[in-house]
C-alpha positions in Angstrom: 169.7 20.2 -62.0 167.3 18.2 -64.1 165.2 19.7 -66.9 162.1 19.2 -64.8 163.4 20.8 -61.7 164.7 23.8 -63.7 161.3 24.3 -65.2 159.7 24.1 -61.8 162.1 26.7 -60.4 161.5 29.0 -63.4 157.8 28.7 -63.0 158.1 29.6 -59.3 160.3 32.6 -60.0 158.0 33.8 -62.8 154.9 33.4 -60.6 156.6 35.4 -57.8 157.6 38.1 -60.4 154.1 38.3 -61.8 152.6 38.5 -58.3 155.0 41.3 -57.3 154.3 43.2 -60.6 150.5 42.9 -60.0 150.9 44.2 -56.5 152.9 47.2 -57.7 150.6 48.0 -60.6 147.4 47.7 -58.7 147.1 50.9 -56.6 145.0 51.8 -53.7 143.3 55.2 -53.8 143.5 56.1 -50.1 142.3 59.7 -50.1 140.6 62.3 -52.2 143.4 63.1 -54.7 145.0 59.7 -54.4 148.1 58.1 -52.9 150.3 61.1 -53.8 147.7 63.8 -53.4 147.8 64.8 -57.0 144.9 63.1 -58.8 147.3 60.9 -60.8 147.3 57.1 -61.0 150.1 54.9 -62.3 147.8 52.1 -63.1 147.5 50.7 -66.7 144.7 49.1 -68.6 142.2 51.6 -67.3 138.9 51.6 -69.3 138.4 54.5 -71.7 135.0 53.4 -73.2 131.9 52.1 -71.5 128.2 52.9 -71.2 125.6 52.7 -68.4 125.1 49.1 -69.5 128.4 48.0 -71.1 131.7 47.3 -69.4 130.0 48.0 -66.0 130.9 45.3 -63.4 128.3 46.5 -60.9 126.1 49.4 -59.8 125.3 49.8 -56.1 122.4 52.2 -55.3 123.3 54.6 -52.4 121.2 55.7 -49.5 121.2 59.3 -50.6 123.1 61.9 -52.8 126.5 63.3 -52.0 129.5 64.9 -53.6 132.3 63.1 -51.6 134.8 61.0 -53.6 135.2 57.3 -52.6 138.6 56.0 -51.4 139.9 52.4 -51.6 142.2 50.0 -49.9 142.5 46.4 -51.2 139.0 45.0 -51.3 137.3 47.8 -49.5 135.8 51.1 -50.7 134.8 53.9 -48.3 132.5 56.9 -48.9 130.3 59.3 -47.0 126.6 59.7 -47.8 123.3 60.9 -46.4 120.1 58.9 -46.0 116.4 59.8 -46.1 116.4 60.7 -42.4 119.2 63.2 -42.7 121.8 61.0 -41.1 125.4 61.6 -42.2 127.0 58.2 -42.9 130.3 56.5 -43.5 129.8 53.5 -45.7 132.1 50.5 -46.4 131.5 48.7 -49.7 133.3 45.6 -50.9 134.9 45.5 -54.4 132.2 43.0 -55.1 129.6 45.7 -54.9 128.1 44.7 -51.6 127.8 47.0 -48.6 129.8 45.8 -45.7 128.9 48.2 -42.9 127.8 51.8 -42.2 128.4 54.1 -39.3 126.6 57.3 -38.4 128.9 60.3 -38.1 126.2 62.9 -37.3 122.7 64.0 -38.0 121.1 67.2 -39.5 122.1 67.1 -43.1 121.6 70.4 -44.9 121.2 70.7 -48.7 122.9 73.8 -50.0 122.3 76.0 -53.1 119.4 73.9 -54.4 121.0 70.8 -56.0 124.6 71.8 -55.5 125.5 69.7 -52.5 124.9 68.7 -48.9 126.7 67.9 -45.7 128.3 64.8 -47.0 130.8 66.5 -49.3 134.1 65.7 -47.5 135.9 62.6 -48.6 137.3 59.9 -46.3 140.9 58.7 -46.0 142.3 55.3 -45.1 145.6 53.6 -44.4 144.3 50.1 -44.7 143.9 49.7 -41.0 141.7 52.6 -40.1 139.4 55.0 -42.0 138.8 58.7 -41.1 135.8 60.7 -42.2 134.5 64.2 -41.6 131.2 65.8 -42.6 130.2 69.4 -43.1 128.7 69.8 -39.6 132.2 69.4 -38.2 131.8 65.9 -36.9 135.0 63.8 -37.5 135.7 60.2 -36.6 138.1 57.3 -36.9 137.0 53.7 -37.4 138.7 50.4 -38.0 138.3 49.1 -41.6 135.9 46.6 -40.0 133.7 49.4 -38.8 134.6 49.6 -35.1 134.6 53.1 -33.7 138.0 54.4 -32.4 137.4 58.1 -31.7 135.1 60.9 -32.7 134.5 64.5 -31.8 133.2 67.7 -33.4 135.7 70.4 -34.4 133.3 73.1 -33.4 133.4 71.9 -29.8 137.2 71.8 -29.7 138.1 74.8 -31.9 135.1 77.1 -31.7 131.7 77.4 -33.4 131.7 77.1 -37.1 130.8 80.2 -39.1 130.7 79.1 -42.7 127.8 79.5 -45.1 127.7 76.0 -46.7 129.3 73.9 -44.0 132.9 72.8 -43.3 133.3 70.7 -46.5 137.1 70.7 -46.5 138.5 67.1 -46.7 141.2 66.2 -44.1 144.6 65.2 -45.4 146.3 62.0 -44.1 150.1 61.7 -44.1 152.5 59.6 -42.0 150.1 59.0 -39.1 148.9 62.6 -39.0 145.6 64.2 -40.0 145.7 67.8 -41.2 142.6 70.0 -41.2 142.1 73.5 -42.5 139.3 75.2 -40.6 138.8 78.4 -42.6 135.5 79.8 -41.6 136.1 83.4 -40.5 139.1 85.2 -39.1 137.7 88.6 -38.3 137.7 90.6 -35.0 135.5 88.0 -33.2 138.1 85.8 -31.6 135.5 83.2 -30.8 135.5 82.4 -34.5 139.0 81.7 -35.7 140.4 80.2 -38.9 142.9 77.6 -37.9 145.2 74.9 -39.3 145.3 71.8 -37.2 147.4 68.7 -37.0 146.0 65.6 -35.2 147.5 62.3 -34.2 145.4 60.1 -36.6 145.5 57.1 -34.2 144.1 59.0 -31.2 142.5 62.2 -32.4 144.7 64.2 -30.0 146.1 67.5 -31.2 149.8 67.7 -32.2 149.7 71.4 -33.1 147.2 74.1 -34.0 148.0 77.4 -35.6 145.7 80.4 -36.0 145.5 81.4 -39.7 145.2 85.2 -40.0 144.7 86.8 -43.4 142.4 89.8 -42.9 139.9 88.5 -45.3 136.4 89.9 -45.0 132.8 89.2 -46.1 132.3 85.9 -48.1 136.0 85.5 -48.4 136.3 84.4 -44.8 134.7 81.1 -45.9 136.8 78.6 -47.8 135.7 75.2 -49.2 139.1 74.0 -50.5 141.1 71.2 -48.9 144.7 71.1 -47.6 147.3 69.5 -49.9 150.9 68.3 -49.4 154.0 69.2 -51.5 156.8 66.7 -51.2 159.9 66.1 -53.2 163.5 64.9 -52.5 164.4 68.1 -50.7 161.3 69.4 -48.9 157.8 68.7 -47.7 155.2 71.2 -46.5 151.4 71.6 -46.1 149.4 74.1 -48.3 146.2 75.7 -47.2 143.9 77.7 -49.4 141.3 80.3 -48.4 140.7 83.7 -46.9 142.3 85.5 -49.9 145.6 83.7 -49.5 147.4 80.4 -50.3 149.8 79.6 -47.4 152.5 77.0 -47.0 153.1 75.6 -43.5 155.9 73.6 -41.9 154.8 70.0 -41.1 156.6 70.1 -37.8 154.6 72.9 -36.1 152.4 74.6 -38.7 154.4 77.8 -38.8 154.1 79.8 -42.0 156.7 79.4 -44.8 155.2 81.6 -47.5 151.9 83.1 -48.5 150.5 84.2 -51.9 147.7 86.7 -52.2 144.8 86.2 -54.7 142.6 89.2 -53.7 144.5 92.4 -53.1 143.4 94.3 -50.0 142.9 97.6 -51.9 139.9 99.7 -52.9 139.3 97.0 -55.7 138.9 94.3 -53.1 136.5 91.6 -54.3 134.0 90.8 -51.4 132.8 87.4 -52.8 136.0 85.7 -54.0 135.5 82.7 -51.8 137.9 79.8 -52.6 136.6 76.4 -53.5 139.0 74.8 -56.0 142.0 73.2 -54.2 145.6 73.9 -55.5 147.7 71.2 -57.0 151.3 70.4 -56.2 154.0 68.7 -58.3 157.0 69.2 -60.6 158.5 71.8 -58.4 155.5 74.1 -58.1 152.1 74.7 -56.6 149.4 75.7 -59.1 147.0 78.0 -57.3 143.4 78.6 -58.6 141.2 81.4 -57.4 137.5 81.8 -58.3 134.9 83.5 -60.6 137.1 83.4 -63.7 139.9 85.1 -61.8 143.7 84.5 -61.8 145.6 81.2 -61.6 149.3 81.1 -60.7 152.2 78.7 -60.4 154.4 79.4 -57.3 157.8 77.6 -57.0 158.2 75.2 -54.1 161.3 77.1 -53.0 159.3 80.3 -52.2 159.6 82.0 -48.8 157.9 84.9 -47.1 155.3 87.2 -48.8 155.2 86.2 -52.5 154.5 89.1 -54.9 151.8 88.6 -57.5 154.4 88.4 -60.3 157.6 88.0 -58.2 160.6 85.8 -58.7 158.9 82.9 -57.0 156.1 82.9 -59.5 156.7 80.8 -62.6 153.7 82.2 -64.4 150.3 83.8 -63.7 147.2 83.9 -65.9 145.0 86.8 -65.1 141.8 85.0 -66.1 140.4 81.5 -66.6 140.8 79.8 -63.2 138.9 76.6 -62.3 136.2 77.5 -59.9 135.7 74.1 -58.2 137.8 71.3 -59.9 141.4 71.0 -58.7 144.2 71.3 -61.4 146.2 68.3 -62.6 150.0 68.6 -63.2 151.4 65.9 -65.5 154.3 65.7 -67.9 155.2 69.4 -67.9 151.6 70.4 -68.6 148.9 71.8 -66.3 145.3 70.9 -66.9 142.6 73.3 -65.7 138.9 72.4 -65.9 136.8 75.5 -65.7 133.3 75.6 -64.2 131.8 75.9 -67.6 133.4 72.8 -69.0 136.3 74.5 -70.9 139.5 72.4 -70.5 142.7 74.6 -70.6 146.1 73.0 -71.1 149.0 75.1 -70.0 152.7 74.8 -70.3 153.9 74.2 -66.8 157.2 76.0 -67.3 156.0 79.2 -69.1 152.3 79.5 -68.6 151.7 79.4 -72.4 148.3 78.1 -73.2 148.5 75.0 -75.5 144.7 74.8 -76.0 141.3 75.8 -74.6 138.6 73.4 -75.6 135.1 72.8 -74.4 134.1 69.4 -73.0 130.4 69.0 -72.4 128.4 72.2 -71.9 127.6 72.0 -68.3 128.7 72.9 -64.7 131.8 71.0 -63.6 132.3 70.2 -59.9 134.4 67.0 -59.9 138.2 67.2 -60.2 140.0 65.5 -63.1 141.6 62.1 -62.8 144.7 61.2 -64.8 145.4 57.5 -65.6 147.4 55.8 -68.3 147.6 58.7 -70.8 144.1 60.0 -70.3 142.2 62.6 -68.3 138.7 61.7 -66.9 136.4 64.6 -66.3 132.8 64.3 -65.1 130.2 67.0 -65.6 127.5 67.8 -63.1 124.8 66.2 -65.3 126.9 63.0 -65.4 128.7 63.2 -68.7 132.2 61.8 -68.5 134.8 63.0 -71.0 137.9 61.0 -71.6 140.7 63.2 -73.1 144.1 62.1 -74.3 147.0 63.8 -72.5 149.2 66.2 -74.5 149.4 69.6 -76.1 146.8 68.8 -78.7 143.2 68.3 -77.6 141.9 64.8 -78.5 138.6 63.6 -77.0 138.7 59.8 -76.9 135.2 59.2 -75.5 132.1 60.9 -74.0 129.8 58.8 -71.8 126.5 60.0 -70.5 125.9 58.2 -67.2 122.4 59.8 -66.9 122.9 60.6 -63.2 124.3 63.8 -61.5 127.9 63.7 -60.5 129.9 65.9 -58.2 132.4 63.3 -56.9 135.8 62.9 -58.7 136.5 59.8 -60.7 139.1 57.4 -59.1 140.8 54.2 -60.3 142.0 51.3 -58.1 142.9 47.7 -59.0 142.2 48.4 -62.7 138.7 49.5 -61.9 137.3 52.9 -62.6 134.9 54.0 -59.8 132.3 56.7 -60.5 130.1 57.9 -57.7 126.9 59.6 -58.8 124.1 61.1 -56.7 122.3 57.8 -57.1 124.8 55.0 -57.1 128.4 53.8 -57.0 129.7 52.3 -60.3 132.6 49.9 -60.9 133.7 50.0 -64.5 136.0 47.8 -66.5 138.7 45.5 -65.2 139.6 41.9 -66.1 
């Protein structure tokens, strides 16, 4: 082999290696909590400092406000929104910042609790060929990534009228060609209003299985705004639903119950307004379960079965106070990060429940769930102040950026770009 041919071969091999490394390192963010349902990205070179004017690749004004988190696949970004007419939309935006298409999912947007949110709070999901989206009215649909309709229906027509104060804002979970829904909106004596867990064939919208979810919750607690999650490791995989006073694990095959953990004892001290909004987090052999209104948060082992006692053998630890009210926890490197509604970030030892620190971020309401990427947590306040905090047992704030626009959507990262969705616009930040 000549010197020149050897160099050509080396260059080809190096280019192939570089191309494969880039493909591996540039992640898609296909649903609300990312590719592994945990709010964690493996990408590197994620920006930690920017402003409204610096290190921003583009800003795309949106047709209306919403709290749903964008999702990405390759050069497409998908998100739901409202417009001035009250239409509930699914949007496709290119990574160049230009809108590709929009489809109407439903009409009749409803703003809730003043400025808290609206009917476009559920996040989409995509597998790169199709995109699925649901809105708080119960309308759910599937489209090709080019915007062609595949199927659509309303869950209230198939599974009974919705009875939930602020709308069905739970985000569907996509996994292996299946779409999982938790429809927790009342499970009292009126059998026409049933809380259910549903598994759909994602390609067709046809039901694979449906299980009634009975908990005995009453009053406001019949309504849940959390989303289903998935636990998966080398030994087991199961679905987790959260609401109606209980967190329940379900078999993926048929939805049958594996275990349940109670958060609101059915005693004389029953709390009538402990509705559940924050979604649990799964990872490192446990499910971290938040409650509400500064109530308890617990870590249940993935091997649990049956009725799990409040402090039983299947509970690694339980904190009596300090739960997140809306943001989902993050489990990373043996630590659990809990962002409370008031902006206090709590770092907990994942094995013992010992609190490493409690530190205030920005003094504001927090609705977005944290993102972890390349050694940092990204946390957005309702007023639009984003805090970047270094991971670890010691609190270290790296940056604090005021976007000047309300934010309820969770930050995401894809292809080295940090995406922030405010009530006004979609931002693409950083990247080479």
